[in-house]
N, C-alpha and C positions, 0 to 999 in steps of 0.2 A: 504493500500500500504506500509506504514511504517513497519507494522508488518511482511509483507512478506519479505521485505528487511532484517530485523533483523534476521528472521529465516534462510534466505539464507546465511547471513554472519556467523551465528553460525554453519551452516552445513559445509561450505567450510573452516571456521576457518582461517581468513585472516592473522593471526599471522605467518602462515607457508608460506607466499608469496615467500620466497626465495626457499623453498622446491618445490613449484609449478613451479617456474621459472626453477629450475634444471630439473624437469620432462619435461618441454617444450624443454629445450636444449638437453636432452637425446633423446627425441622423434624425434627431427629433423634429427637425424643421421640414424641408421640402420632401425628403424621402418618405418619412412617416406620413406626411400630409398626402402624398401621392396615393399610398395604400388606403388611407381613410377615404379619400374622395372616390376611389374606384368602387369601394364596397358600400359607401353610405347610402346611395340612392336606391339600393335594392329593397331594403325593408320599408322605407316610408313612401315608396313610389305611389301607391294607391292614395295615401293621405295627401300628397302634394297635388296629384291630379284632381282630387276632390276640392282642394283649396283653389286651384285654378278655375274650376267650374263655378264654385261659389262666388269668387271674385268677379268673374265674367257676368254671372247672373245679377249681382248687385249693381254692376255698372250699366248694363244694357237691357236688363229686364228679361233676357232670354238665356237659356242654357247654351253653353259653348258647343259648337258642332263637333262631331267626332274627328273630322279631319283637322280642324283647328286645334283641338285639344292634343291630338297626336303630334301636330307640328310644334306646338309650344313645349310639349314634353321632350321632343327630340332636341329642341334648342337647349333646354335645361341640361340634358345629358351631354350634348356635344360641345356646348360653349366653353366647357372647361379645357377642351383640347385647343381651341383657338387662343385662350388665355395662356396656355402652356407654350404654344408656339411663340407668342409675343415675348413671354418671359425668356425662352431659350434664345431668341434673337438678341435681347438686351444682355444676356450673359456674356456676350463678347465685348461689351463696352463698359458697363457699370463696374465690373470687378477690376478693369484696367484703370478706370478714372478714379474710383474711390477706394480701391483695395478690396480684397476678398471679404474681410470682416465687416466693413461698413456697408458693403452691398447687401450682405445678409441681414444686417440690422434694419436697413430700409425695407427689405423684402418682408420681414416679419410684420412690419406695420401694415402692409397691404393685406396680409392674412387676417389680422385683427379687425381691420375695417370690414372685410368680407364676413367675418363672424357676426359683427354688429348688424349688418344688413340682414342676415338670416334671422336673427332674433326679432328684429323689428318688422319683418315682412308681414306677419299676420296682423299686427297692430295697424299697419298702414294699408292693409288690404291691397298689397301690391306683389304680384308674382314676378314683376320686372325686377324687384329687389333681389329675388332668388337668382334670376338670370345674371344680374350684375355681380352678385356674391360668388356665383360659380365661376364667372370669368376671372374675378380677382383671385380666387383660390387657384385657378389654373395658372395664372401669371406667377403666383407664389411658388407653385410646384416647378414650373418650367425654369425659372431663374434659380430657385433653391437647389434643385437637383444638380445642375451644372456647377454652381459655385461650391456646393458641398464637396463634389469630387475634385474640383480644382484646388480648393483650400486644403483638403486632406492629403491629396497626392503631392502637394508642394510642401507638406509638413512632415512627411514620412520618410524613414530610411528605406533604401531600396529593398532590403530583406523583408520589410513588412508592408511594402506599398500595395501589393495585391490583397493581403489580408485586410488592411484598413479601408481601402477604397471599396471593398466588397460590403462594408457595413451599410452602404447605401441600399443594396438589394435586401439585406437583412431587415432594415427598417421599413422598406416597402412591404415586405412580407408580413412584418409585425403590424403595420398599419392596416393591411387588408384583414388580418385576423381580428384585430381590435374593433375595426368597423363592423365586422360581421357579429361580434359578440355583443357590443352595445346596441346594435340594431335589432336584436331579437325582441319579440313582443313583451317578454317579461321585464325588459329594461327600458329602452327608449324608442322602440319601434311602434309607438302608439300615436293616436290622433292628436293627443295633447302635447306630446314631447318632441314631435319631429322637428320643430324649429330649433330646439336646443341641441338635438342630435346633429343637425347641419352646422350649428355654431360651434361644435366641439373642435373644429379645425383651428379655431383661434387659440385654443389652450396650448398646443405644442409650439405655436409661434411665440406666445408670451414666454414660455419656458426657455426657448432658445434665445430670445432677445435678452432676457436677464442673465442667462448663463454666459453668453458670448462676451459680455462686458468684462468677464474675468480672464479672457484668453487673449493672446497676442495675435498680430497679423501673421500671415503665412511667411515663413522665413525665406523661401525662394523668391517670393514677390519682393520682399525687402531688399534682398541682395541684387537679384538680376534686373528687376524693373526700377528700383529706387537707388541702387548703388550703396546701400547702407550696410556695409559688411559687419560693423561692430554690433549693431542692433540685431542683425540676423544671427550672429554668433551667440548672443545672449539668449535669444529666443530658442535656438536649438539646444543650448545647455539647459534651459528651463524645461523644455518639452521632453528631451531625451535623457536628461540626467547623466550626460557624458561630458568629459572634459576634452578628450582627444577628438576633435572634429575636423582634422586636417584633410582627410580624404573627401569628406562631404563638401567642405568649402572649396577644395581644389576642383571638384566636379562642377560646382556652381560657377567658379571662376572661368572654367573652360566654356561653359554654356554662355556665360555673360560675354566673353570675348567673341564668341561666334555670332552674337547679335548686337555687338557694340555699334552704337550710332544708328540702329535701325528701329523704327517704330513697330509696335505690335501689328502683325499682319491682319489684313481684312479677310472677310469670307471669300471675296473674289480671288485674293492671293492664294488662299488655301485650295480653292477649286481649280485654279489655272496653273499653279506652279508645278513644274516637273520635280522639284525637290521633295515634295510630299505626296507624289501621285500614288505610290503603293501604300503609304500610310492611310490615305483616304479610302482606298479600296478595302484595306484591312479593317477600317472603321465602319464603312457604310454597310457592308453586308451583315455583320452581326447586329448593328443597331436596328436595321430594318427587320432583321430576323427575329428580334424579340416580339414583334407583332406578326410577321409573316410565317413564323414556324408552326402556326396552327394552334397555339395554346388557347386562344380565345374561342376558337371553334370547339375545342375539347371541353371547355367549361360549359359551352352551350349544350353539347350533346350529353354531358354528364347527367343532367337532371332527367332527360328522357330515358337514359339507361337505368337510372335509379328507379324511375317509375315502373319500368318494365320488370325490374327485379322485385317489385311488390312493396317498395318503400312508400309509406303514407305521405300525403302532401304536406301535412303539418310538421312532419319530421324532416322534410327536405332541407330546411335551413340549417339544421344541425349537421347534416352530412357535408354541407358547404364549409362548415367550420373544420371538418376533417381534411378537406382539400386545401384550405388555407394553412392549416397546421403543417401539412405535408410539405408544401412549398417553402414555408419558413424554416423547417428543420433541415431540408436539403440545402438551402442557401447557406445556412450556418455551417453545414458540413463543408460546402465549397470554400467558405472563408478559411477553414483550417487546412485545406489541402492545396489551395491554389498556388502558393509559393513553392510547393514541392512538386506537384504534378505539372504545373505550367499552364499558361493561358491557352496555348495552341492546342494541346491535347484535350483539355476540358471542353473547349468550344467545338473543335473539329469532330471528335468522337461523340460529343453530346448531340450535335446536329445529325450525325449519321445514325445513331441509335434511335433518336426520335423518329427519323424517317422510316426506319425498319419497323418499329413498333406501330406507328400510325398506318403503315401498309397492312400489317396484320389486323389492325382494328377495322380497316375498310372491309376486309374479307369477312371478319366476324360479324360486323353489322349487317352484311348482306345475307347471312344465314341465321340471324337472331331468332327467327320464328321456327326454326327447324328443331332446336334442342333447348330444353329448359335451363341447362347450365350455361348457355352462351351469355346471357346478360350479366351473370356473376363474373365470368371470365373477362367480359368487356370492362367491368368496374376495375378489375385488377390491371388491365391494360392502361386505363385512364390514369390510375395512380402511378403506374410505371413511367408514363410519359412525363407526368408532373415531377417525379423524382429526378429524372434525367435533365429536365428543363431547369430545375433549381440548382443542381450540382454543376451544370455546364453553362449553356447560353445565357440564362437569366442573370447570373451573377457576374460572369466574366466580362460581358459586354460593357458593364459599368466602368471597368478599369481602363479601357482602351485609350481614351483621349489623354489621360495622365501618363500612360506608358509610351505612346507612339509619337508625341509631338514635343518639340522644344518649347521653351517659355514664350517666345515671340509668336508661335503658331497656336499655342494651346487654347487661348480664349475663343478664337474663331473656330477651332476644331470642336469645341463644346457647342457652339452655335449650330454647326453642321450636324453633329450627332443628335442634339435636341430637336432640330427641325425634322430630321429623318424620322425620329421616334414619334413625334406628334403628328406628322403628316401620315405616317404609316397607320397610326392608331385611328386617325380620321377616315382613311380609305377603308380600313377593315370595318369600322362602324357603319359606313355608308353602304358598302357592297356585300357584306357577309349575309344579311337577310335574303338578298336576291340569289346569292350563290347556293344557300341552303334550299330555297324554294325550287331552283332549277336543277341542282345536282344531287341534293340529299347528302348521304354520307360520302359520296364520291367527290365532294368539295375538298376532302382531305388530300386528294391527289395533287392539287395545286401546292399545298403546304409540304407534302412529301418531296416534290420536285425541288422546291426551294431549299429544304433541309439537306438533301443529298448534294445539290450543287454547292451550297455553302461549305459543307463538310469537305468536299474535294478541293475547293479553293484554299481553305484554311490549312489543310493538312499538307498539301503539295507545294504551295507557293509562299506562304507567310512564315517568316522566321520567328523563333521563340523569343520572348522578352524577359522571362523570369531571371531575377538575379543580376540584371544588367543596368548600367547607368543610362541616363537619357542620351548621352553622347554615343555610347556603344550601340544602343538600339538604332540611332540615326545612321551610324556607319553601316550596320547590317542592311538597312533599307536603301541606303545609297547604292549598294551593289545591284539592287533591282531598279532603282530610279534612273541610274546612269549606266545600265548594263551595256548598251551599244554606243556609248559616247565617250569621247576622251574627257578626262577629268578637268582639263583646263578650259572646257567650253561651258557656256551658260554660267559665267562667273558670278553673277549676282546670286543665283540660287545656291551655288556651291559655297560661296562665302558664308552664307547663313547655315547651311546644313553640315559642312564638314570642317570648317575652320576651328582649330582646337587651341 
């Protein structure tokens, strides 16, 4: 028992307890908020729709039409994605102008305003306040997710970078689970409590706002962007509890020299420059894959399969807690193995296994009426895909912008990754109902194709990043970016990407 405790303490390295605490504080914000907002609307959906109908009746003297009610509800659900997109766009400018810490403090105020709108909407008899609140929550998530990963990635030693940045996925899973728990009928999923349920998103924002006041700015931002080496060193000593920081400071000095005199790159620079072309490919496929790997389709079909297995409708919500718990547990497992197994293997083999299991699920759904045991086997397949998703693609994709891009490129890389994620989510939300109506279970073939293609690309073309400095990772990608060109060409890009 003592040996196990010692091994665990050596793995988590308790000297970094302040850094772990920073990870918790950052996770409480945008990441936890994301999970909450995904699951919050499930339980009070009927109550919100009734409120919309009552408000319409009070204003115009007639009940709202079915098509109008559906349209308003669709906007309430989807407007969060639009806010998230806007927040992701601003994640490339606000953290550069004001710093990572101050950008998050401003962002928390946005979420608290959104919570206030939710509480006051029944009093004001205004469903428009719910729409605006959802938009502001989305903005808070879009900006908070990117800055969380940026802040933590720039504060972590390379040996813990994967573990710590994965806390974003852990808190997303925790937020989903907590949203499902508090939304049950026995707690806050009632007609009287739904405004307070929607307003709960302001609580993590308030906690993060107060907690962040006790933490310093990201050290890499202080040194590389602001040129303040002494403050950077003090911050690292405070966060890491280490005196010998020569290797880390030397690495920052090399990165700072490589971008000396150059402003932070814009999104157009990231999209057009040959210096980061393969980094963009390595970022884009997994970020889109979080939505296009079929996990949302799986959640949709899960409830139908549960019904076929004889689960009563009133018990369905509790099974969804099991799905949320499974995703959370597997993401936590991913956090402990990512720096040993490596990003490439977890993502590549994760997508491959998901594709294989979903192919089997398509077949089993086709014969579900032939044998009584098939629905139970399909439940096992659903939980298997969720486990693989949590251990691989879900968690690892969050680490990529911090791993793949140097300081000057990183803010815009987060804008690109956030944009891809939110647009993909919007596309899936708009098209998936039509895919299900026209293709049924065969809609999974689209997701299987994407998973297999992504797996092949990641396993055969993308270099591993675990245990490497930012400069070493850039050198590996330069072998792909400039494979057929002489190194003295395209000097502007090379000066940024390879100068040491």
